[in-house]
N, C-alpha and C positions, 0 to 999 in steps of 0.2 A: 838099856837104851830108853830115854824118856819118850812120852807120847808125841811131842812135837817132831822129834827126829825120826821116830818110827813112821809117822804120817808123811814126812818129807821123803823118806827112802821109798815109801809104798807108791807115792805119786811119781817119783822119778822112774821107778820100775814100769809103772802102768804107762808112762809117756814113751819109755824106750820100747815097749811092746807095741804101742799104737804106731810108733814111726816105722818099726820093722814090718808090721803088717801093711802099712801104707806103701813102703818101698817095695815090697814083693808084689803088692797089686799093680803098682805102676810098672814093674818089669813084665808082669803077665800081660798087661794092656799093651805094652810095647811090642810083644811077641805077635799080637792079633793085628798090628798096623791098623789102628782104629779109622784113620783118615781114609785108607783105600776101603775098608769095610763100609764106611758111611757112603761113599760114592757108589759102591757096589749096591747098596740098599736103594740109593736114589735111582740108580738105572733100572732096577728091577721094578720099582714103583712106576717109573715112566712107561716101562713095557706093558705092565698090567693095566694101567689107565688108558694107554693108547689102543690097546686091543680092544677095548669096548666103548670107545669114544667118551672117556671120562665117567662112565657109569658104573665101574667096578665097585663093589661095596668096600667102604673104608677098611673094615676089619680084615678083609682079604688081602688088600694091598699092604696093609702093615704086617700081617703074619708072614706074607711071602717075601717081603723085604727083610724082615728080621731073620728069617731062615736063610736066606741067600747070604746075608751079612755074616751070620754064625759060620757058615761053610767057608766063606772067604777068609775070615779070621783064622779059622782052623788051617786052612791052607797056608796062610801066611806064617803062622807058628811052625808048621812043618818045614816051610821054606827056610826059616831061621835055623831049624834043626839040621837040615841037610846041608847047609851052607856054613855051619858054625866054624868049621876049620879054615874055610875061605875067608870068612869075615875076619878072622885074626890077622890076616895079611894085609888087610886094607884099612888105612887109617880112618876113613869115614864110618866103617862099621865095626872096628875093634872093641868100642865100648858098648855094644849091644849086650843084652843080658846073658846070652849063652857064650860068646867068645870071651867076655870079661869075667866069666865065672859066677855071676850073681844068681844065675839060674843054671841048675845042673842039666846035663843032657837028658836024663831021664824025665825030669819035670818038663822040659820043653816038649819032648816026645808025647808026654801024657796029655799036656795041654792041647797040643796040635790034634792028636787023635780024638780026644774027647769032644772038642769043638766041631770037628768033621763029622764025626758020627751023630752028635746031637743036630747039627744043622741040616745034614742030609735027611735024617728021619723026620725032622720037623718039616722039611720041604716036601717029602713025599707025602706026608699027612695032610699038609695044607694046600699043595699046589698040585698034586696029582703025579701020575707015573711019568709022563712026558717032560714036564718041568723038572721033577725030581732027577730024572735020568740026565737031563742037560747040565744040572747042577753038579752031578757026580763027574760027568764028562769034563766040565770046566776044571775041576780039582785035579783030575788025573792029567789033563793036559798041561796044567800049571806045574805040577809036581813031578810027574814022570817023564815029561817031554821037554818043556820049556827050561826048567830048572838045569837038568844036565846038559842041555844044548848050549848053554851060556859059555861052557868051557870048550865047546866044539866048533861052533860056527857063528858068524855075524848074522845069520838068518834066524838067530833064536828070537829076535824082536818080532819078526813076522809071525813066527809060530805062537809067541806069547800074546800077540794081539787078539788071538782067537778066544782064550779064556777070559781075557780082560773085556771083550765085547759081549759075551754070552749072556751076562745077568740080564740084559734087556729082554733077550729071548726067552729066559726063564720066567721073567715076569709075564710076557705076552703068552706063552703057552700054559701058564697057569690058569688063563681065562679061555683060550681058545686052542683047538687041536691043529689049526692051520696057521702059517705065518704069512701075513698079507705084505704087499709092497712096503707099507708105512712101517711095518715091523722091521724089515731088511734095511730100510733107509737109516733108521735109528742105529741099527746093529753097524751099518757101514760108517756111520759117524763117529761111533765110539772106537771102531776098529782102525780108522785112519788117524784119528786124534792121538793114538798112543805113540805113533812114530815121532812127530815133532816134540812130544813130551819126553819121551825117553831118550831121544837124541840129544836134547838139551842137557839131561842129567849125565849121560854117558860122556858128553864132551867135557862138562865141569869136572868129572872124576875120572877121566881117561887113564891117568897115571895109576890111579888106585885099581881101577879094573885090570890094568896090565899086571900089577903086582899080584892080584888075586888069581891070574890065569884066566880071566874071563874075555870072550872074544866079542867085543862090542865094536860096532861099525866105526864110531868116532875114535876108537882107540887104534885103529889102523892107520898106516901112512896115508892111504887113499882117503880113508874116513875123516882124518883131521882135515883133510884139504876140502873135501866135498860135502861135509855134514850139512854146511850152510845151504848149499843149493838143494840138497835133498829135503831139507826142512821147508824151504820156500815152496817147493813143488807139493809137498803133502799139505801144506797150509792152504795152497790154491785149490787143491782137490777138496779139501775140507770145506772150503767156502762154497764151492759148488754143491756138494752134497747137502750142506746146510740150508741151501735154497730150494732143494727139491721137495720137501714135504708137502708144500701146497698143491703140487701136482697130483697128489694122491689123497687130497682133502684132509691133511693133517696140517692145520694152520692157515691162517688168513692174513691179511694186510699187516696186523700188529706183529705177528710172528715174523713175517717176511722182512720187515724193517729191522726188527731185532737181530735176526740171524745174520742179515747183511753187515750190520754194525760189528756184532761179535766176530764174524769172519775177517773183516777188514782190520779190526784191531788186532787179532792174532797174527795176521799175515804182516801187519806193519813191524811187529817185533821179530818175525822170522827174517824178513828184508834186512832189518837193522843188524841182526846177528850175522847174516850172510855177507853183508858189506864189511863188517869188522868183527870177526869172531874172537871176542874176549870172554874171560870168566863172568864178568859183570853182565854183558849182554846174554850170555847163556843162561845165567840165573834169572834175568828178567823175562827171558823166553819161557823158561819153565814156570815162573810165576803167572805169566799171561795165559799159559796153557791151562792151568787150574781155573783161572777166572773165566776163561772162554768155556770150559766144560760146565762149570757151575751155572753159567748164564744161559747156556744153551738148554740144559736139563730143566732150568727154571722156565724158560720159554715154552718148552714142551709140556711142562706140568700145568702151566697157565693155559696153553692152548687146549688141552684135553679137559681141563675143568671148565672152560667156557663153552666147549661143545656138549657137555653134559645136560 
């Protein structure tokens, strides 16, 4: 083999190896659900900043946020592992790393356990006993209660909303040992938000969830009919909760205007879905829920920064 040919073969081999590593990294990243981990990190940051009026040291906020996100990513990976056989039966999830076979069951378990252990350890070290305990409680509720309940009862969404809202209290208790009304209000905001968000997703993929044996409210006969009404009700409650923080000195006129606009924006999409429940409107509702949450978290971050 002459030198140019050998060099070409070597370059092709290196390219193939690089692509394999990149593909495996992408699969591991998908296991950790980075979008959810990011929102968890933001929620923890909001809680840590709100607890001390925006005066919490930046390095502490970042450390607690990263630790909470690591724990959430580990929980997500273990959720993938626990539901790998169910995911095979659903078109939406069949191409995920575990059901598709791109990542082995053992690898998925190792990634999940490692991230959970590292995240929990980091959280205890940086945030303290109370915040670390809430982080572990969140993971347990998500994996040992919410995940199996999805095959048992439509009330799983209610149960799952607790670990989904706990990150803000993890951030809060990393700064203070008691949770004040403003902390509970942010927790309530995250708790209630999850219902219209997950109802939109469950309505879009209700046939898939039925095929996977999951008991989601929109997948039931009654749910398919009344999901829109439930969504409007939760968005109306969310609007009211979003306007409450100024009552406990968390936010001023700027926050109030922004929160009202965000609440009305989200409620508008809920009403549109209620009036004509189609896949497209459910998808728009789901997208609007993400925009709403990001906007509200941004408003809370700005509010706490201004108070500092």
